[in-house]
N, C-alpha and C positions, 0 to 999 in steps of 0.2 A: 549522093542521094539525101534529100532533106524531107522532113515531114513533121507532123504534130503528134504522132503516136509512137509507141514503143512496143516492139515485139518482145514478148515475155518468154524466155526460155526456162527461167526458174525464178522464184521470189527474189533471190539476191540481186538479180539483174534489175528488177523493177525498183528495188531499194536504192541501188547505186545510181541509177539514172533519173530517179524521182518520178517523172511522168512526161517524158519528153520526146525521146529519140527512137526511131525505128531501128531495131537491131537486125543486121543481116548476118548470114553465115560467111563472114569475110576472113576470119582468121584461118591461116593455113594449117599449122599443126599446133597442138597444145604447147604453150611455152613452158620453160622450166619453172619450178616452184619459186615464188618470190621469197626473199629472206624475211624472217620474222619482223613484224611491225609495219611493213609497207602495205600489205593487203589488209582488208577488213576494217580500215580506219577512214573516216571522212576527214580530209585535210582541207583547211581553210587558208587561203593565201594571206600573208601578213601585210600590214599597211605599207611597209617600205616597198614591198614588191608591187603592190597596187599602184603606188606613185611611180614606180619604175615603168609600169605599163603606160601610164598617162599622169603627168604631174598635176593635171587639172581634175583628177578623179574626184567625184563627190565623196563626202565623208562616209556614206553608207555603202559604198561600192564593195562588193565581195564576190569571190569566186571559190569554188571547191573542186576537189578531185578525189576519186576513190578508185582503188585498184582491187579487182576481184576476179581470180581465176582466168587471167588473160584478157579480161575486158576492163575498160577504163571508162569512167563517166563522171558527170557532176554538173554543176551549174557554173556558167561563165558570168560575166557581169550583167548580161541581159538574157541570153538563151541557155538552154540545157544542151548537153552534147554527149556523145558516146563514141567509142572506138575500141581499139585493141592496143595491147602493149606486149613487148617481148624483152626478156632478160637474157643476156649472154655474158656470163661472168659478172663483172661489175658494170656492164653496159646496159642502158635502158633506152628502148625506142618506143615512142608513143605515136600512134596513128589515129587522127581524128577522122571518123568516117561518116558521121551524121550529126545533125543539130536541128533544133527547132528554128522557126522563122518568125519569132516575135519581133515586132518593131518597137524599139525603145528610143528615147531621146539620146542625143549625143551628150557626152562623149562615150556612152556605154556601148553603142554599136561598134564604134571603131576599136574600143578596148577589147571587145570579144575577138575581133579579127587578129589583133596583136597577141592576145593570150593564146589563141590556137596556134599561131605561128611559133610562139615561144615553146609551147608544149611539144610540137613536132620537131623542134630543134634540139630537144633534150638528148644528151649523150650518156649521162651518168647521174647518180644521186647520192645523197648522204642522209643518214638517219641518226637521231640521237635526242634523248630527253624530250620526247613528245614533239619533235620538230622534224620536218622533211625539207630538204633542199634539192630542187631539180636543177641540174647544171647543164647548160648549153655551151657552145663555143665562145660566146662573149656575154652571156647573161645568166643570172641565177634567179630562181623563183623560190622564195621561202614560204613554208606552210607550217601551221600548227595543228595538232590533233584536236578535233572538235568532240567534246564529251557528248554521250548520248543523253537526250532529254528523258525525263521521267514520264511514264505513262499517266500516272495519277497526278492531278494538280497542274498539268500543262494544257494550255489552250492550243488545240490542234486544228489548224486551218486546212480545209480540203484543197488539195492541189491537183489531184488527178482522179478521174473516174475510169474504172477498169471495165471493159466490155470484151469478153472473150480473151483475145491475146493482144489487145491494144489498150493504151491508157490515153484518154483525151483530157485536154486542159479544161478548166472551169469557164463558165460564161463570164466575160469581163464585167466588172462592177459588182459581182456577187461576193459574199463573204461567209460561205458555209463553214461551220466549225463545230467541234465537239469538246466538251470539258468533263472529265471524269473526276468526281470528288471522292475523298477518302471514305465517305459513309456509304459508298456503293451506288450513288445516284449519278446520272449523266444528264447534262443539259447541253443545249446548242442551238444552232440555226441551220436548217436544212437547205437554205438558199432563199426562201421566201418566208417560211414559217418557223417560229421557235418551237422547240420540242423539249421533252423531259422524259426520263424513265429510269431504269435501273440497269446495272451490269454486274457480272460475276467474273472474277479473275482467279485463275489458279496456275501459277507459273507463267507459261507462254500461251495458255488457253484464255480466251476472252469471249464472252457471250453477252448479248444485250437482251433485256426483258422487253415487255410491251412498251412501245414508244407512244406518248400522247403529244399531239402537235396542234397548234392553232390552225385556223381554217381560212386564212387569207388567200386570195387569188391574185397572183402577180401576172401582169400582162406582157412583160418583157420577153422577147423570143428566147425559148430554150430554158427559161428559169424553172418552170414547173416540172419539165422533164428531168432537169438536173436534180431537183429536189426529190423526185420519185426515185431516182437512181441512188442518191445518198441514203435515203431511208431503207431502200432495198438492200444496199450493201451492209448497213448496220444489222438488219434482220438475219443476214446470212453469215455474219461474222462468227468464227469459231476459234480464231487465234490472232496473234499479232507479232510483228517484229519491229524493232527500233534500231536504226543506224544513224548516229549523230542526231540531227534535228528532224529526221524523217521517220514517220510511223506508217507502216503498211498493215492494213487489216486483211486477214486471210480467211477463206472459207474452210469448210470441213475437210477439203481435199488439199489444203495448203496453197490454194491459188489466190493471188491478190484480188481484192475487191475495191479497195479505196486507198489512195495515197494522200497522206496529210503531212503538214510541216508545223513544227513548234513555232508559235508566234506570240507577240506581246499583246495582241488584241487589236 
């Protein structure tokens, strides 16, 4: 099963899979608890392993994996993916069950397929010093722990718009983002118009004050609708969660409203 939306069972799932894959009730029984360090960390594949997937991989090629409560997900070199994992003693089995269908230039598409095959061939793993190695019968994939980005001072680009129990990707060519400053102000781009306002943070609570935006009208299909959704999400924000480079804004009931990713601009 493939699609562009993700079924949200709880906020952690949305964080782990970013904004990409539909989650189904495919797991049979809850797996044994993972050993400390495997779960709750965003792992980024190291450069040697990237070149092991394809020696011609571009310099910026990256892929991630995250384990959380029996569910696994992350971003491959082009598409996002999700699935389940099971631990039996020191044995680890990963099953990729769904992925997005974004078309990227080669070699990224072929690298995705190889990466998924390698994940499903994993038999065991090693942890140590902020590093994870997934071990298959004849290949090893090395990963390093990705530190979480800071809420304030990070440019957060919008990656997913949440509507009910689904997260949709943004309109191609748009660059919506938010930037929270240390003085309590927020600025950004809602998709077409720039905006500014204020925010208040207390622990994991986050609210935005009145937002003032420019009044340009963009004619590209879906852009103004996306902008309205971004601004609406900000107005309903009551909390947040950060995992690695991913920020998820939450409403008063703890449901995701917007998925963003740390970016350089």
